[in-house]
Backbone as JSON, one array per atom type, in Angstrom:
{
  "sequence": "MSAFLQQLPALIGVVVGALGSCLAVILSDRARFRREQMARWEDRRLTAYTDYAGSLKAMISVVFRVSAHFGNDPHPHPLTPAEASPRLASASEARDQAWETMLLLAAPEVVDVAHAWARTVAEMFVWGEVHDPDAWSTLLGNQRVARERFYTAARRDISLPTGHPGQFEVPPGP",
  "N": [[9.49, 177.11, -19.74], [12.03, 175.16, -19.23], [13.51, 177.92, -19.12], [13.19, 179.45, -16.89], [13.67, 177.21, -15.22], [16.4, 177.71, -15.84], [17.72, 179.7, -14.49], [16.94, 179.3, -11.74], [18.62, 178.89, -9.85], [20.13, 181.15, -9.9], [18.39, 182.76, -9.39], [17.93, 181.6, -6.27], [20.34, 181.97, -5.38], [20.48, 184.66, -5.11], [18.49, 185.45, -3.68], [18.94, 184.02, -1.32], [21.81, 185.06, -0.5], [20.41, 187.68, 0.07], [19.21, 187.18, 2.39], [20.95, 186.58, 4.23], [22.83, 188.7, 3.96], [20.89, 190.2, 5.22], [20.8, 188.72, 7.41], [23.18, 189.25, 8.98], [23.42, 192.0, 9.04], [21.46, 192.26, 11.11], [21.95, 190.89, 13.38], [24.58, 191.85, 13.57], [23.92, 195.02, 14.45], [22.68, 194.51, 16.76], [25.04, 193.04, 18.45], [26.31, 195.72, 18.46], [24.21, 197.38, 19.74], [24.2, 196.2, 22.17], [26.73, 196.51, 22.87], [26.92, 199.41, 23.29], [25.23, 199.45, 24.91], [26.18, 198.06, 27.59], [28.53, 199.77, 27.56], [27.35, 202.27, 28.48], [26.46, 201.68, 30.85], [28.38, 200.98, 32.03], [29.38, 203.74, 32.34], [27.56, 205.02, 34.06], [28.05, 203.28, 36.89], [30.51, 204.15, 36.83], [30.32, 206.63, 37.69], [28.51, 206.08, 39.79], [30.63, 205.06, 41.47], [32.14, 207.39, 41.46], [30.82, 209.43, 42.86], [29.69, 208.23, 45.03], [32.24, 207.38, 46.59], [33.55, 210.31, 46.93], [31.8, 211.59, 48.28], [32.31, 210.16, 50.84], [34.17, 210.5, 50.95], [34.05, 213.47, 51.8], [32.61, 213.18, 54.26], [34.84, 212.24, 55.57], [37.1, 214.17, 55.45], [35.84, 216.41, 57.44], [35.71, 214.66, 59.53], [39.11, 214.44, 60.04], [39.49, 217.43, 60.07], [38.04, 218.07, 62.66], [39.13, 215.86, 64.05], [41.89, 217.04, 64.35], [41.27, 219.07, 65.77], [40.95, 218.06, 68.18], [43.41, 217.4, 68.68], [44.66, 215.03, 67.62], [44.81, 214.77, 64.88], [46.95, 216.08, 62.16], [45.7, 218.08, 60.81], [45.91, 221.05, 59.05], [43.73, 222.93, 59.47], [41.6, 223.15, 62.06], [38.46, 221.97, 63.15], [35.38, 222.56, 65.57], [33.36, 220.67, 67.0], [30.75, 221.88, 66.97], [30.76, 223.57, 64.88], [31.41, 221.82, 62.95], [29.31, 220.31, 62.57], [26.95, 221.14, 60.78], [27.96, 220.38, 58.28], [29.04, 217.97, 58.22], [26.66, 217.14, 58.16], [25.28, 217.82, 55.54], [27.62, 216.19, 54.11], [26.67, 213.97, 55.06], [24.11, 213.06, 54.32], [24.46, 213.39, 51.23], [26.17, 211.37, 51.14], [24.28, 209.2, 51.4], [22.57, 209.51, 49.7], [23.96, 208.84, 47.6], [24.57, 206.25, 47.95], [22.16, 205.05, 47.85], [22.43, 204.71, 44.8], [24.32, 203.3, 44.48], [23.85, 201.19, 45.52], [21.96, 200.44, 43.25], [23.27, 200.13, 40.94], [26.15, 198.92, 41.94], [28.35, 196.55, 41.54], [27.96, 192.98, 43.49], [29.98, 192.72, 44.86], [31.38, 194.94, 45.18], [29.37, 196.75, 46.34], [29.96, 195.4, 48.9], [32.59, 196.34, 49.66], [32.74, 199.17, 49.92], [30.34, 199.36, 51.46], [32.36, 198.52, 53.85], [34.15, 200.42, 53.96], [32.61, 202.31, 54.66], [31.73, 201.77, 57.03], [33.97, 201.8, 58.24], [34.61, 204.47, 58.68], [32.52, 206.17, 59.51], [33.77, 204.73, 62.63], [36.06, 206.07, 63.22], [34.51, 208.64, 63.57], [33.86, 208.57, 66.31], [36.06, 207.56, 67.12], [37.07, 210.48, 66.12], [36.8, 212.67, 68.26], [38.17, 211.88, 70.92], [40.97, 212.34, 72.58], [43.21, 210.62, 71.67], [46.01, 210.01, 70.06], [47.18, 207.48, 69.05], [45.52, 205.39, 68.78], [44.29, 206.65, 66.76], [45.08, 207.04, 64.45], [45.96, 204.49, 63.46], [43.14, 203.95, 63.09], [43.67, 205.67, 60.77], [45.01, 204.61, 59.48], [43.34, 201.51, 58.45], [41.03, 202.75, 57.5], [42.04, 203.76, 54.95], [43.34, 201.39, 54.17], [40.71, 200.16, 53.76], [39.38, 202.4, 51.54], [40.87, 201.67, 49.75], [40.81, 199.19, 48.65], [38.12, 199.75, 47.99], [38.45, 201.68, 45.77], [39.72, 199.35, 44.17], [38.32, 197.38, 43.93], [36.22, 198.66, 42.08], [37.63, 200.02, 40.04], [37.58, 196.91, 39.23], [35.43, 196.04, 38.11], [34.57, 197.97, 36.68], [36.43, 197.19, 34.79], [38.78, 199.43, 34.74], [42.34, 199.87, 34.19], [44.73, 198.87, 37.11], [45.33, 201.61, 39.74], [46.79, 204.01, 41.55], [47.38, 203.45, 45.04], [47.25, 205.33, 46.19], [47.93, 206.11, 48.83], [49.95, 208.19, 51.06], [52.51, 209.39, 52.8], [52.36, 210.78, 55.82], [53.17, 214.29, 57.68], [54.48, 213.91, 60.49], [52.79, 214.76, 63.63], [52.38, 218.03, 65.52]],
  "CA": [[9.54, 176.56, -18.36], [13.21, 175.88, -19.0], [14.37, 179.04, -18.88], [12.75, 179.6, -15.46], [14.8, 176.45, -14.38], [17.89, 177.72, -16.08], [17.61, 180.96, -14.02], [16.67, 179.46, -10.82], [19.89, 178.45, -9.38], [20.51, 182.56, -9.98], [17.25, 183.94, -8.05], [17.7, 181.11, -5.37], [21.64, 182.61, -4.59], [20.08, 186.26, -4.72], [17.53, 185.38, -1.96], [19.86, 183.65, -0.3], [22.21, 186.64, -0.41], [19.4, 189.04, 0.82], [18.64, 186.66, 3.33], [22.25, 186.59, 4.55], [22.93, 190.31, 4.51], [19.59, 190.54, 6.27], [21.1, 188.28, 9.19], [24.83, 190.0, 9.24], [23.4, 193.43, 9.63], [20.49, 192.62, 12.34], [23.08, 190.33, 14.45], [26.04, 193.88, 13.49], [22.94, 195.65, 14.69], [22.3, 193.79, 18.22], [25.87, 193.47, 19.07], [26.83, 197.06, 18.72], [23.09, 197.55, 20.7], [24.57, 195.54, 23.62], [28.34, 197.33, 23.11], [27.2, 200.8, 23.58], [24.17, 199.71, 25.98], [27.25, 197.83, 28.55], [29.31, 201.58, 27.77], [26.85, 203.08, 29.14], [25.92, 201.55, 31.88], [29.73, 201.27, 33.18], [29.71, 204.97, 32.78], [26.43, 204.86, 34.79], [28.62, 203.07, 37.28], [32.28, 204.47, 37.48], [29.48, 207.73, 38.21], [28.32, 206.21, 40.89], [31.28, 205.07, 41.8], [33.04, 208.24, 42.04], [29.59, 210.3, 43.52], [30.2, 207.75, 46.55], [34.0, 208.05, 47.09], [33.37, 211.56, 46.71], [30.96, 211.75, 49.7], [32.69, 209.02, 51.62], [35.66, 211.55, 51.37], [33.6, 214.62, 52.33], [32.37, 212.97, 55.37], [36.44, 211.83, 56.1], [37.79, 215.6, 56.04], [35.44, 217.59, 58.06], [36.34, 214.06, 60.36], [40.38, 214.8, 60.04], [39.36, 218.51, 60.84], [37.26, 217.91, 63.43], [39.97, 215.63, 64.55], [42.81, 217.82, 64.92], [41.02, 219.84, 67.03], [41.21, 217.4, 69.67], [45.07, 217.45, 68.91], [44.77, 213.52, 66.83], [45.44, 214.92, 63.48], [48.09, 217.23, 61.67], [44.85, 218.85, 59.79], [45.99, 223.13, 59.22], [42.24, 223.4, 59.59], [40.43, 222.01, 62.97], [37.38, 222.41, 62.83], [35.53, 222.23, 66.58], [32.09, 219.5, 66.97], [29.68, 222.59, 66.62], [31.16, 223.92, 63.61], [31.77, 220.69, 62.08], [27.96, 219.78, 62.3], [26.28, 221.44, 59.58], [28.85, 220.43, 57.58], [28.62, 216.48, 58.17], [24.9, 216.76, 58.3], [25.4, 217.89, 54.41], [28.2, 214.9, 53.7], [25.97, 212.6, 55.26], [22.97, 212.98, 53.35], [25.11, 213.13, 49.9], [26.54, 210.09, 51.27], [23.08, 208.84, 51.66], [21.71, 209.36, 48.31], [25.18, 208.59, 46.42], [24.64, 204.89, 48.14], [20.95, 204.29, 47.02], [22.98, 204.69, 43.25], [25.2, 202.3, 44.62], [22.6, 199.59, 45.93], [21.03, 199.74, 42.03], [23.89, 199.84, 40.0], [27.08, 198.23, 41.75], [28.32, 195.12, 41.65], [27.75, 192.78, 44.98], [31.78, 193.03, 45.8], [31.41, 196.34, 45.36], [28.72, 197.36, 47.97], [30.38, 195.26, 50.01], [33.81, 196.75, 50.26], [31.92, 200.19, 49.99], [29.78, 199.58, 53.12], [33.19, 198.15, 54.85], [34.64, 201.85, 54.37], [31.84, 203.96, 55.35], [31.94, 201.45, 58.42], [35.76, 202.29, 58.72], [34.06, 206.05, 58.61], [31.82, 205.46, 60.93], [34.38, 204.04, 63.8], [36.79, 207.86, 62.64], [33.74, 209.95, 64.44], [33.66, 208.16, 67.91], [37.59, 208.05, 67.95], [38.07, 212.16, 66.27], [36.71, 213.09, 69.44], [38.91, 211.19, 71.77], [42.36, 212.21, 72.35], [44.42, 209.26, 71.71], [47.23, 210.08, 68.73], [47.91, 206.27, 68.66], [44.31, 204.48, 68.16], [43.44, 207.79, 65.79], [46.75, 206.89, 63.33], [45.38, 203.19, 63.4], [42.33, 204.19, 62.17], [43.45, 206.19, 59.47], [45.57, 203.38, 58.31], [42.1, 200.91, 58.73], [40.37, 203.78, 56.56], [43.42, 203.84, 53.82], [43.23, 200.01, 53.52], [39.16, 200.19, 52.95], [39.55, 202.9, 50.79], [42.08, 201.05, 48.5], [40.04, 198.16, 48.49], [36.7, 199.85, 47.35], [39.2, 201.6, 44.67], [40.24, 197.69, 43.4], [36.89, 196.44, 43.65], [35.49, 199.27, 41.63], [38.06, 199.41, 38.91], [37.83, 195.55, 38.29], [33.73, 195.94, 37.88], [34.49, 198.7, 35.28], [37.56, 197.24, 34.03], [40.03, 199.96, 34.44], [43.33, 199.08, 34.72], [44.98, 199.4, 38.6], [45.37, 202.58, 39.43], [47.68, 204.64, 42.49], [46.9, 203.22, 46.15], [46.6, 206.82, 46.99], [48.49, 206.4, 50.65], [50.64, 209.16, 51.56], [52.88, 209.71, 54.18], [51.61, 212.12, 56.79], [54.07, 214.48, 58.39], [53.68, 213.58, 62.11], [51.97, 216.12, 64.03], [52.87, 219.07, 66.74]],
  "C": [[11.24, 176.54, -18.25], [14.32, 176.69, -18.92], [14.23, 179.49, -17.25], [14.05, 178.35, -14.59], [16.06, 176.83, -14.45], [18.25, 178.72, -15.18], [17.15, 180.54, -12.46], [17.68, 179.5, -9.61], [20.39, 179.99, -9.22], [19.46, 183.0, -8.85], [17.37, 182.85, -6.88], [19.12, 181.62, -4.23], [20.88, 183.99, -3.99], [19.33, 186.07, -3.4], [18.51, 184.87, -0.77], [20.63, 184.53, 0.4], [21.83, 187.62, 0.28], [19.6, 188.43, 1.96], [19.84, 186.76, 4.72], [22.73, 187.65, 5.18], [21.84, 190.48, 5.34], [19.97, 190.35, 7.58], [22.06, 189.34, 9.79], [24.03, 191.57, 9.65], [22.37, 193.57, 11.13], [21.43, 192.06, 13.34], [24.26, 191.27, 14.63], [25.07, 194.46, 15.18], [22.89, 195.18, 16.57], [23.66, 193.19, 19.01], [25.93, 194.64, 19.41], [25.69, 197.87, 19.36], [24.06, 197.6, 22.15], [26.42, 196.34, 23.92], [27.98, 198.8, 23.67], [26.14, 200.39, 24.93], [25.51, 199.5, 27.45], [28.4, 199.56, 28.29], [28.37, 201.73, 29.01], [26.19, 202.94, 30.26], [27.18, 201.14, 33.34], [29.99, 202.76, 33.3], [28.86, 205.32, 33.62], [27.26, 204.45, 36.24], [29.7, 203.55, 38.38], [31.03, 206.2, 38.22], [29.11, 207.56, 39.34], [29.0, 206.04, 42.04], [32.26, 206.19, 42.62], [32.08, 209.2, 42.65], [29.92, 209.64, 44.87], [31.34, 208.16, 47.4], [34.12, 209.46, 47.35], [32.5, 212.03, 48.29], [31.71, 211.89, 50.84], [33.42, 210.37, 52.02], [35.11, 212.97, 51.82], [33.23, 214.26, 53.34], [34.21, 213.05, 56.12], [37.14, 213.29, 56.18], [37.04, 216.35, 57.01], [36.19, 216.23, 59.09], [37.57, 214.41, 60.89], [40.16, 216.42, 60.8], [38.59, 218.47, 62.28], [38.33, 216.83, 64.76], [41.46, 215.89, 65.29], [42.31, 219.11, 65.51], [41.62, 219.25, 68.22], [42.59, 216.8, 69.61], [45.27, 215.26, 68.06], [45.33, 213.79, 65.59], [46.26, 215.79, 63.05], [47.26, 218.31, 60.97], [45.22, 220.48, 60.05], [44.65, 223.56, 59.52], [41.24, 222.83, 60.79], [39.25, 222.92, 62.63], [36.4, 222.04, 65.12], [33.9, 221.38, 66.52], [31.02, 220.56, 66.23], [29.32, 222.69, 65.42], [31.03, 222.6, 62.45], [30.15, 219.9, 61.45], [27.35, 219.9, 61.45], [26.86, 220.59, 58.16], [28.81, 218.75, 56.99], [27.26, 215.83, 58.06], [24.74, 216.58, 56.54], [26.44, 216.48, 53.23], [27.72, 213.87, 53.8], [25.2, 212.14, 54.47], [23.25, 212.98, 51.48], [25.46, 211.87, 50.0], [25.52, 209.09, 50.73], [22.25, 208.67, 50.46], [22.98, 208.65, 47.61], [25.06, 206.56, 46.99], [23.26, 204.29, 48.03], [21.52, 204.11, 45.68], [24.02, 203.51, 43.3], [24.78, 200.77, 44.57], [22.33, 199.18, 44.8], [21.78, 199.2, 41.29], [25.3, 198.81, 39.98], [27.25, 196.51, 42.14], [28.3, 194.16, 43.06], [29.4, 192.91, 45.91], [31.96, 194.29, 46.6], [30.91, 197.37, 46.77], [29.72, 196.73, 48.79], [31.82, 195.51, 50.86], [33.33, 198.31, 50.47], [31.18, 200.13, 51.38], [30.89, 199.56, 54.63], [34.16, 199.86, 55.28], [34.02, 202.08, 54.95], [32.06, 202.8, 57.12], [33.13, 202.09, 59.2], [35.38, 203.96, 59.35], [33.91, 206.37, 59.7], [32.52, 205.57, 62.56], [35.59, 205.46, 64.03], [35.59, 208.51, 63.2], [33.68, 209.54, 65.63], [34.97, 208.41, 68.08], [37.77, 209.86, 67.76], [37.91, 212.5, 67.29], [37.03, 212.78, 70.96], [40.33, 211.96, 71.6], [43.65, 211.38, 72.69], [44.89, 209.15, 70.03], [46.93, 208.35, 68.59], [46.3, 205.52, 67.68], [43.85, 205.7, 66.48], [44.87, 207.26, 64.56], [46.31, 205.15, 62.83], [44.12, 203.35, 62.55], [41.96, 204.63, 61.19], [43.91, 204.43, 58.82], [44.45, 201.93, 58.28], [41.36, 201.56, 57.41], [41.07, 203.63, 55.19], [43.12, 202.59, 52.99], [41.95, 199.54, 53.17], [38.77, 200.92, 51.79], [40.14, 202.42, 49.33], [41.11, 200.17, 48.03], [38.89, 198.24, 47.68], [37.3, 200.2, 45.81], [38.9, 200.69, 43.56], [39.34, 197.35, 43.06], [36.17, 196.96, 42.35], [36.23, 199.37, 40.11], [38.24, 197.88, 38.33], [36.81, 195.65, 37.72], [33.9, 196.72, 37.09], [35.53, 198.28, 34.09], [38.23, 198.01, 33.64], [41.14, 199.64, 35.3], [43.82, 199.83, 36.52], [45.59, 200.33, 38.7], [46.33, 203.25, 40.96], [46.61, 204.2, 43.76], [46.12, 204.79, 46.8], [47.17, 206.79, 48.61], [50.3, 207.71, 50.27], [51.4, 208.95, 52.49], [52.64, 211.59, 54.85], [52.41, 212.6, 57.76], [53.64, 214.15, 59.51], [53.47, 215.18, 62.54], [52.51, 217.25, 65.07], [53.65, 218.43, 67.95]]
}
C-alpha cells in the first residue's frame, strides 16, 4: 500500500495534466471555431454589401443616361426612357434581391444608410426626366454623400480601413 501512496501524487499529476491539456484543446478549438465563423459571416456581409452597392449603381447608371437624354447630365451615352425601361427593371430586380440579403445580414446602421441611399436614387428617377440641371446637380451631390455614408458604415461593420470617398470632379456639360 505504501508504494501506491508514494506514486499517488504522480498519478494525480498525470490526471490533472491530462484534464488540463484536454480543457486547453477544447477551449482553443472553440475559440478557433468562433473566429472562423465570424470570418465567414464577415465575408458574407461583404458580399451582401458589394452586391447591394453594385445593383444600386446599375440603377444609377441608367438614371444618369436618361438624365443625359433630358440635358441634365453630361453622360456620353444618353438613353430615352423607353430604352432605359428594361435595363431599369432588371437593375431594380437585382437591387430588390440584394436588399433582402442586406436585411438578413447587415448591421442596423448599414441598413439605415443603405435605405437612405436608395431613397436618394429614387429622387433621381423623378428629377432625371425633368430639364433642371441645377436640381440634378444637387441630387447628384446628395447621392454621392449617401453612397459615401453607406460605404463608411459598411467598412466599419466589417472592420475594413477607411477607403476613398469616390468623389471626382465631373466636367461641366455642354
